[in-house]
N, C-alpha and C positions, 0 to 999 in steps of 0.2 A: 243396723246396730253393729254390725262387722266395720262398717266404714268408720264409725265413730272410735271404736276400738283401735283402727289403725292410726287415725288422726291424733288420738289422744298418745298414743303410744310413740308416735313420731314426734310429738311435743316433747314428750318426757325425754327423748334420746338428745333431743336438740338442747335441752336442759342440763342433760348429764356431759354433754360434750364439752372440754374446757373452751373458752373463747380464743379463737385463732388471733395472736399477736398481730397487731399492724406492722406491715412494713414500715421500716423506717425511711425517712426520704434518702439516707445514705445507700440502703440497699437497691432503692428504685433508680437512683444515679449509677450504680455499678452495674446493674442490669442493662442500664441504657449505653451506657458506655461499651459493654460488652457486645451488644447489638450492633452499636455504631463499628465497633471495630472488625467485627465480622464482614458487615457490609463493606467496609474500606478493604478488606482481603479478598474480599469477591471481584471488586470493582479494580482493584490492582492487577488480579490474577487476568481478568477479561482484558486490561489495557495492555498487560505483557502479551497476549496472544495476537491482539490486534498489531502491535508493534514487530512481533515476529513475521506475522503475515505481511506486512508492509516491507519489511526487510527483504523479504522472500521475492516480493514482486517486484523490487527495485533492483535487485540484483538480476532478475529477469530481464526487466526492460534494458538494462545496461547493456547485456549480452546481445539482446535485439540490436541495439544501437550499434554497437561494435560490429556485428556481422551486414548490417544495413551499410555502415561506411565502409567496410572491405567491398561489398557489391559493388557499390557506387564508384569506388576508386578502380575496381576491375574492368566496370563499363567504361570509365573515362580512359583507362590504358588502352583498352580494347579500340575505342573511337581513334584515339590518337594515333595508334600504330595503323588502323585502316587508313586513316586520312592521309598519313605518310606515305604509305603505300600507294595509294591511288595518285598523290601528287608526284611520286617518282616516277611511276609507270607514264605519266603525261609528260615527262621530262622538262618540268619548269625549272628555271634558273634556281641556282642553289639558294641565294637569298630568301625566295620565296619560301623554301621548304624549311625554314627554321621557324619551328614553331615550339615554342617554350611556356610554362606555366608561370612565368615570371610577369608577363603583362598583365594589365588589368581585364577584367572580364568583357568590358565593351571591344576592346580593341581585338581580341580574340573571336568574339563573334562576328567582328566586322570582317576579320580575314578569312574566317570560316566561310563565310557567306560570299564573299568575291568568287569563291571557286564552287558554282555549282555543279555538284557532282552526282 
């Protein structure tokens, strides 16, 4: 009996409430536009973060390349100086001591390999 009273009272309440106005198509579209704009803003923010991370990594890698090039140059200069010193100590003719970076790589390798030190 209590159950039927509750059911009847809930039906009466439904009847008493004014019907909800249906959302118009324009309102639905406005909500969709709002949702899409928020998603676009989140995606743009994420892309911005990714771009910043990539720029930072790019800067780091460029520094690493410069440092490696510097070390390679130092190594090449050290090898050139050591080779020149070794040739000088062996008292080779002056024309054989001329070693420049202007020749092509094959010629330089050939010249170095002639003098097994």
